[in-house]
PDB file of N, H, CA, C and O in Angstrom:
ATOM      1  N   MET A   1     -16.449  24.363 -15.243  1.00  0.00           N
ATOM      2  CA  MET A   1     -17.047  23.988 -14.321  1.00  0.00           C
ATOM      3  C   MET A   1     -16.772  25.255 -13.116  1.00  0.00           C
ATOM      4  O   MET A   1     -15.667  25.760 -12.915  1.00  0.00           O
ATOM      5  N   SER A   2     -17.943  25.596 -12.442  1.00  0.00           N
ATOM      6  H   SER A   2     -18.841  25.187 -12.605  1.00  0.00           H
ATOM      7  CA  SER A   2     -17.425  26.769 -11.196  1.00  0.00           C
ATOM      8  C   SER A   2     -18.562  26.195  -9.930  1.00  0.00           C
ATOM      9  O   SER A   2     -19.490  25.394 -10.042  1.00  0.00           O
ATOM     10  N   ASN A   3     -18.095  26.915  -8.778  1.00  0.00           N
ATOM     11  H   ASN A   3     -17.341  27.566  -8.686  1.00  0.00           H
ATOM     12  CA  ASN A   3     -18.710  26.737  -7.606  1.00  0.00           C
ATOM     13  C   ASN A   3     -18.893  28.182  -7.057  1.00  0.00           C
ATOM     14  O   ASN A   3     -17.977  28.991  -7.205  1.00  0.00           O
ATOM     15  N   SER A   4     -19.951  28.504  -6.482  1.00  0.00           N
ATOM     16  H   SER A   4     -20.695  27.848  -6.362  1.00  0.00           H
ATOM     17  CA  SER A   4     -19.871  29.687  -5.681  1.00  0.00           C
ATOM     18  C   SER A   4     -20.576  29.607  -4.229  1.00  0.00           C
ATOM     19  O   SER A   4     -21.311  28.715  -3.805  1.00  0.00           O
ATOM     20  N   THR A   5     -20.156  30.762  -3.600  1.00  0.00           N
ATOM     21  H   THR A   5     -19.559  31.487  -3.945  1.00  0.00           H
ATOM     22  CA  THR A   5     -20.638  30.937  -2.206  1.00  0.00           C
ATOM     23  C   THR A   5     -21.164  31.982  -1.981  1.00  0.00           C
ATOM     24  O   THR A   5     -20.730  32.955  -2.598  1.00  0.00           O
ATOM     25  N   SER A   6     -22.244  32.169  -1.058  1.00  0.00           N
ATOM     26  H   SER A   6     -22.597  31.379  -0.557  1.00  0.00           H
ATOM     27  CA  SER A   6     -22.884  33.547  -1.041  1.00  0.00           C
ATOM     28  C   SER A   6     -22.414  33.944   0.362  1.00  0.00           C
ATOM     29  O   SER A   6     -22.049  33.053   1.131  1.00  0.00           O
ATOM     30  N   PHE A   7     -22.399  35.363   0.781  1.00  0.00           N
ATOM     31  H   PHE A   7     -22.695  36.086   0.157  1.00  0.00           H
ATOM     32  CA  PHE A   7     -22.181  36.031   1.898  1.00  0.00           C
ATOM     33  C   PHE A   7     -22.596  37.219   1.845  1.00  0.00           C
ATOM     34  O   PHE A   7     -22.866  37.745   0.766  1.00  0.00           O
ATOM     35  N   VAL A   8     -22.727  37.903   3.115  1.00  0.00           N
ATOM     36  H   VAL A   8     -22.507  37.476   3.992  1.00  0.00           H
ATOM     37  CA  VAL A   8     -23.226  39.339   3.304  1.00  0.00           C
ATOM     38  C   VAL A   8     -21.833  40.344   3.516  1.00  0.00           C
ATOM     39  O   VAL A   8     -20.828  39.968   4.119  1.00  0.00           O
ATOM     40  N   LEU A   9     -21.975  41.484   2.985  1.00  0.00           N
ATOM     41  H   LEU A   9     -22.792  41.789   2.494  1.00  0.00           H
ATOM     42  CA  LEU A   9     -20.918  42.497   3.246  1.00  0.00           C
ATOM     43  C   LEU A   9     -21.799  43.673   3.708  1.00  0.00           C
ATOM     44  O   LEU A   9     -22.979  43.839   3.401  1.00  0.00           O
ATOM     45  N   VAL A  10     -20.929  44.582   4.614  1.00  0.00           N
ATOM     46  H   VAL A  10     -19.971  44.447   4.864  1.00  0.00           H
ATOM     47  CA  VAL A  10     -21.542  45.803   5.029  1.00  0.00           C
ATOM     48  C   VAL A  10     -20.609  46.832   4.999  1.00  0.00           C
ATOM     49  O   VAL A  10     -19.458  46.620   5.379  1.00  0.00           O
ATOM     50  N   ASN A  11     -21.002  48.039   4.550  1.00  0.00           N
ATOM     51  H   ASN A  11     -21.938  48.211   4.242  1.00  0.00           H
ATOM     52  CA  ASN A  11     -20.151  49.261   4.401  1.00  0.00           C
ATOM     53  C   ASN A  11     -20.026  50.156   5.629  1.00  0.00           C
ATOM     54  O   ASN A  11     -20.549  49.735   6.660  1.00  0.00           O
ATOM     55  N   SER A  12     -19.530  51.093   5.653  1.00  0.00           N
ATOM     56  H   SER A  12     -19.105  51.435   4.815  1.00  0.00           H
ATOM     57  CA  SER A  12     -19.034  51.541   6.960  1.00  0.00           C
ATOM     58  C   SER A  12     -20.714  52.541   7.536  1.00  0.00           C
ATOM     59  O   SER A  12     -20.781  53.072   8.644  1.00  0.00           O
ATOM     60  N   THR A  13     -21.748  52.580   6.618  1.00  0.00           N
ATOM     61  H   THR A  13     -21.695  52.148   5.717  1.00  0.00           H
ATOM     62  CA  THR A  13     -22.889  53.267   7.028  1.00  0.00           C
ATOM     63  C   THR A  13     -23.807  52.400   7.315  1.00  0.00           C
ATOM     64  O   THR A  13     -24.977  52.723   7.522  1.00  0.00           O
ATOM     65  N   GLY A  14     -23.280  50.969   7.365  1.00  0.00           N
ATOM     66  H   GLY A  14     -22.330  50.707   7.197  1.00  0.00           H
ATOM     67  CA  GLY A  14     -24.736  50.047   7.284  1.00  0.00           C
ATOM     68  C   GLY A  14     -25.457  49.244   6.195  1.00  0.00           C
ATOM     69  O   GLY A  14     -26.195  48.271   6.345  1.00  0.00           O
ATOM     70  N   ILE A  15     -25.038  49.940   4.924  1.00  0.00           N
ATOM     71  H   ILE A  15     -24.438  50.731   4.802  1.00  0.00           H
ATOM     72  CA  ILE A  15     -25.704  49.228   4.074  1.00  0.00           C
ATOM     73  C   ILE A  15     -25.309  47.706   3.583  1.00  0.00           C
ATOM     74  O   ILE A  15     -24.169  47.404   3.228  1.00  0.00           O
ATOM     75  N   ARG A  16     -26.184  46.989   3.609  1.00  0.00           N
ATOM     76  H   ARG A  16     -27.109  47.234   3.898  1.00  0.00           H
ATOM     77  CA  ARG A  16     -25.552  45.711   3.409  1.00  0.00           C
ATOM     78  C   ARG A  16     -25.733  45.358   2.017  1.00  0.00           C
ATOM     79  O   ARG A  16     -26.492  46.014   1.304  1.00  0.00           O
ATOM     80  N   TYR A  17     -24.890  44.071   1.462  1.00  0.00           N
ATOM     81  H   TYR A  17     -24.273  43.538   2.041  1.00  0.00           H
ATOM     82  CA  TYR A  17     -24.742  43.873  -0.048  1.00  0.00           C
ATOM     83  C   TYR A  17     -24.397  42.376   0.076  1.00  0.00           C
ATOM     84  O   TYR A  17     -23.492  41.939   0.788  1.00  0.00           O
ATOM     85  N   ASN A  18     -25.276  41.589  -0.748  1.00  0.00           N
ATOM     86  H   ASN A  18     -26.011  41.943  -1.326  1.00  0.00           H
ATOM     87  CA  ASN A  18     -25.111  40.314  -1.053  1.00  0.00           C
ATOM     88  C   ASN A  18     -23.863  40.108  -2.121  1.00  0.00           C
ATOM     89  O   ASN A  18     -23.891  40.613  -3.243  1.00  0.00           O
ATOM     90  N   ALA A  19     -22.788  39.319  -1.643  1.00  0.00           N
ATOM     91  H   ALA A  19     -22.765  38.908  -0.731  1.00  0.00           H
ATOM     92  CA  ALA A  19     -21.665  39.097  -2.484  1.00  0.00           C
ATOM     93  C   ALA A  19     -21.634  37.621  -2.633  1.00  0.00           C
ATOM     94  O   ALA A  19     -22.437  36.900  -2.040  1.00  0.00           O
ATOM     95  N   GLN A  20     -20.577  37.103  -3.537  1.00  0.00           N
ATOM     96  H   GLN A  20     -19.925  37.688  -4.018  1.00  0.00           H
ATOM     97  CA  GLN A  20     -20.389  36.017  -4.016  1.00  0.00           C
ATOM     98  C   GLN A  20     -18.623  35.552  -4.077  1.00  0.00           C
ATOM     99  O   GLN A  20     -17.736  36.340  -4.407  1.00  0.00           O
ATOM    100  N   GLU A  21     -18.451  34.456  -3.774  1.00  0.00           N
ATOM    101  H   GLU A  21     -19.171  33.816  -3.506  1.00  0.00           H
ATOM    102  CA  GLU A  21     -17.226  33.999  -4.225  1.00  0.00           C
ATOM    103  C   GLU A  21     -17.417  32.969  -5.104  1.00  0.00           C
ATOM    104  O   GLU A  21     -18.125  32.027  -4.748  1.00  0.00           O
ATOM    105  N   ILE A  22     -16.802  32.980  -6.429  1.00  0.00           N
ATOM    106  H   ILE A  22     -16.227  33.745  -6.719  1.00  0.00           H
ATOM    107  CA  ILE A  22     -17.052  32.073  -7.425  1.00  0.00           C
ATOM    108  C   ILE A  22     -15.657  31.306  -7.810  1.00  0.00           C
ATOM    109  O   ILE A  22     -14.649  31.872  -8.232  1.00  0.00           O
ATOM    110  N   ARG A  23     -15.768  30.259  -7.637  1.00  0.00           N
ATOM    111  H   ARG A  23     -16.587  29.799  -7.295  1.00  0.00           H
ATOM    112  CA  ARG A  23     -14.314  29.295  -7.846  1.00  0.00           C
ATOM    113  C   ARG A  23     -14.554  28.753  -9.060  1.00  0.00           C
ATOM    114  O   ARG A  23     -15.664  28.268  -9.284  1.00  0.00           O
ATOM    115  N   SER A  24     -13.558  28.750 -10.028  1.00  0.00           N
ATOM    116  H   SER A  24     -12.657  29.144  -9.847  1.00  0.00           H
ATOM    117  CA  SER A  24     -13.469  28.023 -11.255  1.00  0.00           C
ATOM    118  C   SER A  24     -12.745  26.737 -10.745  1.00  0.00           C
ATOM    119  O   SER A  24     -12.105  26.756  -9.694  1.00  0.00           O
ATOM    120  N   TYR A  25     -12.867  25.592 -11.537  1.00  0.00           N
ATOM    121  H   TYR A  25     -13.387  25.577 -12.391  1.00  0.00           H
ATOM    122  CA  TYR A  25     -12.148  24.696 -11.339  1.00  0.00           C
ATOM    123  C   TYR A  25     -11.275  23.930 -12.880  1.00  0.00           C
ATOM    124  O   TYR A  25     -11.980  23.668 -13.855  1.00  0.00           O
ATOM    125  N   ILE A  26     -10.155  23.718 -12.915  1.00  0.00           N
ATOM    126  H   ILE A  26      -9.582  23.931 -12.124  1.00  0.00           H
ATOM    127  CA  ILE A  26      -9.217  23.380 -13.925  1.00  0.00           C
ATOM    128  C   ILE A  26      -9.305  22.000 -14.389  1.00  0.00           C
ATOM    129  O   ILE A  26      -8.848  21.132 -13.645  1.00  0.00           O
ATOM    130  N   ASN A  27      -9.745  21.713 -15.343  1.00  0.00           N
ATOM    131  H   ASN A  27     -10.116  22.418 -15.948  1.00  0.00           H
ATOM    132  CA  ASN A  27      -9.458  20.313 -15.998  1.00  0.00           C
ATOM    133  C   ASN A  27      -8.332  19.688 -15.836  1.00  0.00           C
ATOM    134  O   ASN A  27      -7.363  20.100 -16.474  1.00  0.00           O
ATOM    135  N   ALA A  28      -8.208  18.748 -15.105  1.00  0.00           N
ATOM    136  H   ALA A  28      -8.995  18.413 -14.586  1.00  0.00           H
ATOM    137  CA  ALA A  28      -6.843  17.882 -14.821  1.00  0.00           C
ATOM    138  C   ALA A  28      -7.171  16.364 -15.358  1.00  0.00           C
ATOM    139  O   ALA A  28      -6.547  15.417 -14.879  1.00  0.00           O
ATOM    140  N   SER A  29      -8.245  16.149 -16.444  1.00  0.00           N
ATOM    141  H   SER A  29      -8.752  16.919 -16.833  1.00  0.00           H
ATOM    142  CA  SER A  29      -8.256  14.919 -16.885  1.00  0.00           C
ATOM    143  C   SER A  29      -7.160  14.255 -17.407  1.00  0.00           C
ATOM    144  O   SER A  29      -6.344  15.020 -17.922  1.00  0.00           O
ATOM    145  N   GLY A  30      -6.848  12.966 -17.445  1.00  0.00           N
ATOM    146  H   GLY A  30      -7.510  12.345 -17.026  1.00  0.00           H
ATOM    147  CA  GLY A  30      -5.484  12.217 -18.296  1.00  0.00           C
ATOM    148  C   GLY A  30      -6.631  11.356 -19.311  1.00  0.00           C
ATOM    149  O   GLY A  30      -7.860  11.333 -19.234  1.00  0.00           O
ATOM    150  N   LEU A  31      -5.806  10.750 -20.167  1.00  0.00           N
ATOM    151  H   LEU A  31      -4.809  10.768 -20.230  1.00  0.00           H
ATOM    152  CA  LEU A  31      -6.413   9.840 -20.970  1.00  0.00           C
ATOM    153  C   LEU A  31      -7.224   8.925 -20.088  1.00  0.00           C
ATOM    154  O   LEU A  31      -8.413   8.863 -20.399  1.00  0.00           O
ATOM    155  N   ASP A  32      -6.844   8.203 -19.060  1.00  0.00           N
ATOM    156  H   ASP A  32      -5.877   8.253 -18.807  1.00  0.00           H
ATOM    157  CA  ASP A  32      -7.579   7.439 -18.454  1.00  0.00           C
ATOM    158  C   ASP A  32      -8.591   7.741 -17.370  1.00  0.00           C
ATOM    159  O   ASP A  32      -9.399   6.903 -16.971  1.00  0.00           O
ATOM    160  N   SER A  33      -8.521   8.792 -16.983  1.00  0.00           N
ATOM    161  H   SER A  33      -7.865   9.473 -17.307  1.00  0.00           H
ATOM    162  CA  SER A  33      -9.506   9.265 -16.045  1.00  0.00           C
ATOM    163  C   SER A  33      -9.795  10.780 -15.954  1.00  0.00           C
ATOM    164  O   SER A  33      -8.949  11.544 -16.418  1.00  0.00           O
ATOM    165  N   ARG A  34     -11.013  11.322 -15.348  1.00  0.00           N
ATOM    166  H   ARG A  34     -11.700  10.701 -14.971  1.00  0.00           H
ATOM    167  CA  ARG A  34     -11.427  12.532 -15.407  1.00  0.00           C
ATOM    168  C   ARG A  34     -11.160  13.045 -13.938  1.00  0.00           C
ATOM    169  O   ARG A  34     -11.334  12.328 -12.953  1.00  0.00           O
ATOM    170  N   SER A  35     -10.750  14.269 -13.886  1.00  0.00           N
ATOM    171  H   SER A  35     -10.609  14.852 -14.686  1.00  0.00           H
ATOM    172  CA  SER A  35     -10.439  15.141 -12.769  1.00  0.00           C
ATOM    173  C   SER A  35     -10.356  16.666 -12.786  1.00  0.00           C
ATOM    174  O   SER A  35     -10.159  17.264 -13.843  1.00  0.00           O
ATOM    175  N   SER A  36     -10.505  17.287 -11.637  1.00  0.00           N
ATOM    176  H   SER A  36     -10.665  16.801 -10.778  1.00  0.00           H
ATOM    177  CA  SER A  36     -10.522  18.791 -11.907  1.00  0.00           C
ATOM    178  C   SER A  36      -9.704  19.067 -10.721  1.00  0.00           C
ATOM    179  O   SER A  36      -9.454  18.130  -9.964  1.00  0.00           O
ATOM    180  N   ILE A  37      -9.234  20.306 -10.455  1.00  0.00           N
ATOM    181  H   ILE A  37      -9.437  21.068 -11.071  1.00  0.00           H
ATOM    182  CA  ILE A  37      -8.253  20.791  -9.331  1.00  0.00           C
ATOM    183  C   ILE A  37      -9.042  22.129  -9.360  1.00  0.00           C
ATOM    184  O   ILE A  37      -9.634  22.531 -10.361  1.00  0.00           O
ATOM    185  N   PRO A  38      -8.994  22.807  -8.125  1.00  0.00           N
ATOM    186  CA  PRO A  38      -9.397  24.079  -7.913  1.00  0.00           C
ATOM    187  C   PRO A  38      -8.640  25.205  -8.777  1.00  0.00           C
ATOM    188  O   PRO A  38      -7.448  25.010  -9.016  1.00  0.00           O
ATOM    189  N   GLY A  39      -9.139  26.143  -9.165  1.00  0.00           N
ATOM    190  H   GLY A  39     -10.107  26.301  -8.971  1.00  0.00           H
ATOM    191  CA  GLY A  39      -8.736  27.225  -9.565  1.00  0.00           C
ATOM    192  C   GLY A  39      -8.729  28.386  -8.830  1.00  0.00           C
ATOM    193  O   GLY A  39      -9.084  28.360  -7.652  1.00  0.00           O
ATOM    194  N   LEU A  40      -8.338  29.501  -9.418  1.00  0.00           N
ATOM    195  H   LEU A  40      -8.050  29.523 -10.375  1.00  0.00           H
ATOM    196  CA  LEU A  40      -8.514  30.877  -8.478  1.00  0.00           C
ATOM    197  C   LEU A  40     -10.184  31.534  -8.109  1.00  0.00           C
ATOM    198  O   LEU A  40     -11.077  31.441  -8.952  1.00  0.00           O
ATOM    199  N   SER A  41     -10.353  32.008  -7.121  1.00  0.00           N
ATOM    200  H   SER A  41      -9.628  32.084  -6.436  1.00  0.00           H
ATOM    201  CA  SER A  41     -11.666  32.526  -6.860  1.00  0.00           C
ATOM    202  C   SER A  41     -11.525  33.935  -7.339  1.00  0.00           C
ATOM    203  O   SER A  41     -10.419  34.399  -7.612  1.00  0.00           O
ATOM    204  N   ARG A  42     -12.695  34.659  -7.449  1.00  0.00           N
ATOM    205  H   ARG A  42     -13.594  34.282  -7.227  1.00  0.00           H
ATOM    206  CA  ARG A  42     -13.236  35.927  -7.854  1.00  0.00           C
ATOM    207  C   ARG A  42     -14.174  36.130  -7.219  1.00  0.00           C
ATOM    208  O   ARG A  42     -15.102  35.324  -7.167  1.00  0.00           O
ATOM    209  N   PHE A  43     -14.161  37.385  -6.508  1.00  0.00           N
ATOM    210  H   PHE A  43     -13.407  38.040  -6.550  1.00  0.00           H
ATOM    211  CA  PHE A  43     -15.240  37.721  -5.971  1.00  0.00           C
ATOM    212  C   PHE A  43     -16.176  39.124  -6.405  1.00  0.00           C
ATOM    213  O   PHE A  43     -15.616  40.178  -6.705  1.00  0.00           O
ATOM    214  N   GLN A  44     -17.675  38.971  -6.390  1.00  0.00           N
ATOM    215  H   GLN A  44     -18.129  38.115  -6.146  1.00  0.00           H
ATOM    216  CA  GLN A  44     -18.347  39.905  -6.714  1.00  0.00           C
ATOM    217  C   GLN A  44     -19.607  40.316  -6.135  1.00  0.00           C
ATOM    218  O   GLN A  44     -20.249  39.485  -5.493  1.00  0.00           O
ATOM    219  N   LEU A  45     -20.057  41.536  -6.287  1.00  0.00           N
ATOM    220  H   LEU A  45     -19.536  42.211  -6.809  1.00  0.00           H
ATOM    221  CA  LEU A  45     -21.303  41.736  -5.660  1.00  0.00           C
ATOM    222  C   LEU A  45     -22.656  41.054  -6.140  1.00  0.00           C
ATOM    223  O   LEU A  45     -22.490  40.677  -7.300  1.00  0.00           O
ATOM    224  N   ALA A  46     -23.562  40.841  -5.816  1.00  0.00           N
ATOM    225  H   ALA A  46     -23.697  41.147  -4.873  1.00  0.00           H
ATOM    226  CA  ALA A  46     -24.715  40.388  -6.618  1.00  0.00           C
ATOM    227  C   ALA A  46     -25.233  40.899  -8.002  1.00  0.00           C
ATOM    228  O   ALA A  46     -25.895  40.278  -8.833  1.00  0.00           O
ATOM    229  N   ASP A  47     -24.702  42.370  -8.054  1.00  0.00           N
ATOM    230  H   ASP A  47     -24.163  42.875  -7.379  1.00  0.00           H
ATOM    231  CA  ASP A  47     -24.930  43.094  -9.130  1.00  0.00           C
ATOM    232  C   ASP A  47     -23.765  42.885 -10.092  1.00  0.00           C
ATOM    233  O   ASP A  47     -23.782  43.587 -11.104  1.00  0.00           O
ATOM    234  N   GLY A  48     -22.841  42.102  -9.947  1.00  0.00           N
ATOM    235  H   GLY A  48     -22.827  41.533  -9.125  1.00  0.00           H
ATOM    236  CA  GLY A  48     -21.842  41.827 -10.628  1.00  0.00           C
ATOM    237  C   GLY A  48     -20.635  42.809 -10.553  1.00  0.00           C
ATOM    238  O   GLY A  48     -19.712  42.544 -11.324  1.00  0.00           O
ATOM    239  N   ARG A  49     -20.498  43.843  -9.792  1.00  0.00           N
ATOM    240  H   ARG A  49     -21.248  44.058  -9.166  1.00  0.00           H
ATOM    241  CA  ARG A  49     -19.576  44.719  -9.440  1.00  0.00           C
ATOM    242  C   ARG A  49     -18.448  43.767  -8.765  1.00  0.00           C
ATOM    243  O   ARG A  49     -18.679  42.854  -7.972  1.00  0.00           O
ATOM    244  N   ALA A  50     -17.153  44.183  -9.261  1.00  0.00           N
ATOM    245  H   ALA A  50     -16.966  44.925  -9.905  1.00  0.00           H
ATOM    246  CA  ALA A  50     -16.015  43.238  -8.834  1.00  0.00           C
ATOM    247  C   ALA A  50     -15.601  43.606  -7.430  1.00  0.00           C
ATOM    248  O   ALA A  50     -15.758  44.805  -7.199  1.00  0.00           O
ATOM    249  N   LEU A  51     -15.115  42.897  -6.435  1.00  0.00           N
ATOM    250  H   LEU A  51     -14.987  41.923  -6.623  1.00  0.00           H
ATOM    251  CA  LEU A  51     -14.410  42.847  -5.425  1.00  0.00           C
ATOM    252  C   LEU A  51     -13.075  42.499  -5.431  1.00  0.00           C
ATOM    253  O   LEU A  51     -12.739  41.492  -6.055  1.00  0.00           O
ATOM    254  N   ASN A  52     -12.121  43.272  -4.746  1.00  0.00           N
ATOM    255  H   ASN A  52     -12.394  44.090  -4.239  1.00  0.00           H
ATOM    256  CA  ASN A  52     -10.861  42.592  -4.436  1.00  0.00           C
ATOM    257  C   ASN A  52     -11.012  42.148  -2.701  1.00  0.00           C
ATOM    258  O   ASN A  52     -11.625  42.716  -1.796  1.00  0.00           O
ATOM    259  N   LYS A  53     -10.308  41.097  -2.701  1.00  0.00           N
ATOM    260  H   LYS A  53      -9.810  40.636  -3.436  1.00  0.00           H
ATOM    261  CA  LYS A  53     -10.174  40.715  -1.129  1.00  0.00           C
ATOM    262  C   LYS A  53      -8.809  41.162  -0.487  1.00  0.00           C
ATOM    263  O   LYS A  53      -7.677  40.795  -0.800  1.00  0.00           O
ATOM    264  N   LYS A  54      -9.203  42.052   0.497  1.00  0.00           N
ATOM    265  H   LYS A  54     -10.123  42.350   0.752  1.00  0.00           H
ATOM    266  CA  LYS A  54      -8.185  42.032   1.308  1.00  0.00           C
ATOM    267  C   LYS A  54      -7.490  41.226   2.287  1.00  0.00           C
ATOM    268  O   LYS A  54      -6.289  40.973   2.376  1.00  0.00           O
ATOM    269  N   ASP A  55      -8.547  40.840   3.063  1.00  0.00           N
ATOM    270  H   ASP A  55      -9.523  41.045   2.991  1.00  0.00           H
ATOM    271  CA  ASP A  55      -8.152  39.576   4.070  1.00  0.00           C
ATOM    272  C   ASP A  55      -9.663  38.778   4.309  1.00  0.00           C
ATOM    273  O   ASP A  55     -10.668  39.110   3.681  1.00  0.00           O
ATOM    274  N   GLU A  56      -9.650  37.869   5.141  1.00  0.00           N
ATOM    275  H   GLU A  56      -8.833  37.599   5.652  1.00  0.00           H
ATOM    276  CA  GLU A  56     -10.799  37.123   5.427  1.00  0.00           C
ATOM    277  C   GLU A  56     -12.125  37.795   5.570  1.00  0.00           C
ATOM    278  O   GLU A  56     -13.182  37.290   5.192  1.00  0.00           O
ATOM    279  N   LYS A  57     -11.969  39.324   6.312  1.00  0.00           N
ATOM    280  H   LYS A  57     -11.111  39.734   6.619  1.00  0.00           H
ATOM    281  CA  LYS A  57     -13.323  39.611   6.526  1.00  0.00           C
ATOM    282  C   LYS A  57     -13.537  41.083   5.772  1.00  0.00           C
ATOM    283  O   LYS A  57     -14.601  41.701   5.765  1.00  0.00           O
ATOM    284  N   THR A  58     -12.349  41.493   5.165  1.00  0.00           N
ATOM    285  H   THR A  58     -11.485  40.991   5.171  1.00  0.00           H
ATOM    286  CA  THR A  58     -12.612  42.889   4.528  1.00  0.00           C
ATOM    287  C   THR A  58     -12.475  42.723   2.891  1.00  0.00           C
ATOM    288  O   THR A  58     -11.933  41.710   2.449  1.00  0.00           O
ATOM    289  N   PHE A  59     -12.938  43.657   2.075  1.00  0.00           N
ATOM    290  H   PHE A  59     -13.379  44.480   2.434  1.00  0.00           H
ATOM    291  CA  PHE A  59     -13.141  43.472   0.615  1.00  0.00           C
ATOM    292  C   PHE A  59     -13.108  44.942   0.156  1.00  0.00           C
ATOM    293  O   PHE A  59     -13.467  45.727   1.033  1.00  0.00           O
ATOM    294  N   THR A  60     -12.756  45.494  -1.031  1.00  0.00           N
ATOM    295  H   THR A  60     -12.464  44.856  -1.744  1.00  0.00           H
ATOM    296  CA  THR A  60     -12.723  46.600  -1.713  1.00  0.00           C
ATOM    297  C   THR A  60     -13.568  46.532  -2.959  1.00  0.00           C
ATOM    298  O   THR A  60     -13.343  45.733  -3.868  1.00  0.00           O
ATOM    299  N   LEU A  61     -14.563  47.419  -2.958  1.00  0.00           N
ATOM    300  H   LEU A  61     -14.745  48.069  -2.220  1.00  0.00           H
ATOM    301  CA  LEU A  61     -15.279  47.398  -4.417  1.00  0.00           C
ATOM    302  C   LEU A  61     -14.295  48.113  -5.401  1.00  0.00           C
ATOM    303  O   LEU A  61     -13.699  49.137  -5.066  1.00  0.00           O
ATOM    304  N   VAL A  62     -14.185  47.665  -6.347  1.00  0.00           N
ATOM    305  H   VAL A  62     -14.669  46.833  -6.619  1.00  0.00           H
ATOM    306  CA  VAL A  62     -13.064  47.927  -7.257  1.00  0.00           C
ATOM    307  C   VAL A  62     -13.338  49.218  -7.856  1.00  0.00           C
ATOM    308  O   VAL A  62     -12.390  49.995  -7.972  1.00  0.00           O
ATOM    309  N   ALA A  63     -14.750  49.644  -8.345  1.00  0.00           N
ATOM    310  H   ALA A  63     -15.519  49.013  -8.251  1.00  0.00           H
ATOM    311  CA  ALA A  63     -15.072  50.742  -9.137  1.00  0.00           C
ATOM    312  C   ALA A  63     -15.247  52.142  -8.111  1.00  0.00           C
ATOM    313  O   ALA A  63     -15.419  53.296  -8.506  1.00  0.00           O
ATOM    314  N   THR A  64     -15.159  51.727  -6.849  1.00  0.00           N
ATOM    315  H   THR A  64     -15.020  50.791  -6.529  1.00  0.00           H
ATOM    316  CA  THR A  64     -15.032  53.063  -5.804  1.00  0.00           C
ATOM    317  C   THR A  64     -13.923  52.919  -4.965  1.00  0.00           C
ATOM    318  O   THR A  64     -13.607  53.976  -4.419  1.00  0.00           O
ATOM    319  N   GLY A  65     -13.310  52.065  -4.719  1.00  0.00           N
ATOM    320  H   GLY A  65     -13.566  51.206  -5.163  1.00  0.00           H
ATOM    321  CA  GLY A  65     -12.374  52.049  -3.464  1.00  0.00           C
ATOM    322  C   GLY A  65     -12.928  51.885  -2.352  1.00  0.00           C
ATOM    323  O   GLY A  65     -12.159  51.986  -1.395  1.00  0.00           O
ATOM    324  N   GLU A  66     -14.543  51.553  -1.998  1.00  0.00           N
ATOM    325  H   GLU A  66     -15.168  51.470  -2.775  1.00  0.00           H
ATOM    326  CA  GLU A  66     -15.104  51.607  -0.843  1.00  0.00           C
ATOM    327  C   GLU A  66     -14.573  50.219  -0.276  1.00  0.00           C
ATOM    328  O   GLU A  66     -14.353  49.208  -0.943  1.00  0.00           O
ATOM    329  N   GLU A  67     -14.415  50.381   1.080  1.00  0.00           N
ATOM    330  H   GLU A  67     -14.594  51.203   1.621  1.00  0.00           H
ATOM    331  CA  GLU A  67     -14.307  49.119   2.113  1.00  0.00           C
ATOM    332  C   GLU A  67     -15.427  48.480   2.601  1.00  0.00           C
ATOM    333  O   GLU A  67     -16.334  49.105   3.151  1.00  0.00           O
ATOM    334  N   LEU A  68     -15.439  47.093   2.418  1.00  0.00           N
ATOM    335  H   LEU A  68     -14.702  46.586   1.971  1.00  0.00           H
ATOM    336  CA  LEU A  68     -16.906  46.603   2.877  1.00  0.00           C
ATOM    337  C   LEU A  68     -16.481  45.711   3.921  1.00  0.00           C
ATOM    338  O   LEU A  68     -15.269  45.499   3.888  1.00  0.00           O
ATOM    339  N   SER A  69     -17.094  45.137   4.820  1.00  0.00           N
ATOM    340  H   SER A  69     -18.079  45.309   4.847  1.00  0.00           H
ATOM    341  CA  SER A  69     -16.652  43.989   5.752  1.00  0.00           C
ATOM    342  C   SER A  69     -17.794  42.875   5.773  1.00  0.00           C
ATOM    343  O   SER A  69     -18.958  43.082   5.430  1.00  0.00           O
ATOM    344  N   ARG A  70     -17.363  41.859   6.156  1.00  0.00           N
ATOM    345  H   ARG A  70     -16.418  41.691   6.435  1.00  0.00           H
ATOM    346  CA  ARG A  70     -18.228  40.545   6.064  1.00  0.00           C
ATOM    347  C   ARG A  70     -19.246  40.896   7.219  1.00  0.00           C
ATOM    348  O   ARG A  70     -18.791  41.139   8.336  1.00  0.00           O
ATOM    349  N   ASP A  71     -20.552  40.930   7.001  1.00  0.00           N
ATOM    350  H   ASP A  71     -20.922  40.732   6.093  1.00  0.00           H
ATOM    351  CA  ASP A  71     -21.802  41.045   8.325  1.00  0.00           C
ATOM    352  C   ASP A  71     -21.588  39.459   9.032  1.00  0.00           C
ATOM    353  O   ASP A  71     -21.943  38.365   8.593  1.00  0.00           O
ATOM    354  N   GLU A  72     -20.950  39.770  10.146  1.00  0.00           N
ATOM    355  H   GLU A  72     -20.662  40.659  10.503  1.00  0.00           H
ATOM    356  CA  GLU A  72     -21.026  38.416  11.097  1.00  0.00           C
ATOM    357  C   GLU A  72     -21.781  39.002  12.338  1.00  0.00           C
ATOM    358  O   GLU A  72     -21.699  40.146  12.785  1.00  0.00           O
ATOM    359  N   PRO A  73     -22.581  37.890  12.819  1.00  0.00           N
ATOM    360  CA  PRO A  73     -23.320  38.047  14.173  1.00  0.00           C
ATOM    361  C   PRO A  73     -22.211  38.108  15.450  1.00  0.00           C
ATOM    362  O   PRO A  73     -22.609  38.231  16.608  1.00  0.00           O
TER     363      PRO A  73
END
């Protein structure tokens, strides 16, 4: 099971990228109940290229090292 959140990133020249945070969940069910707990998140562009999260507003494109920032109003 996973959950995704979309957001927009922008590079230093103003090019905008659609990105996603994909959070997986770990099955923590026991014999008498079903439950899950949040697992690690992974970040990627809409085209599948991997991102590393530097901080809440800054990401690095793994393939090129290019720094991208959240596009916030």
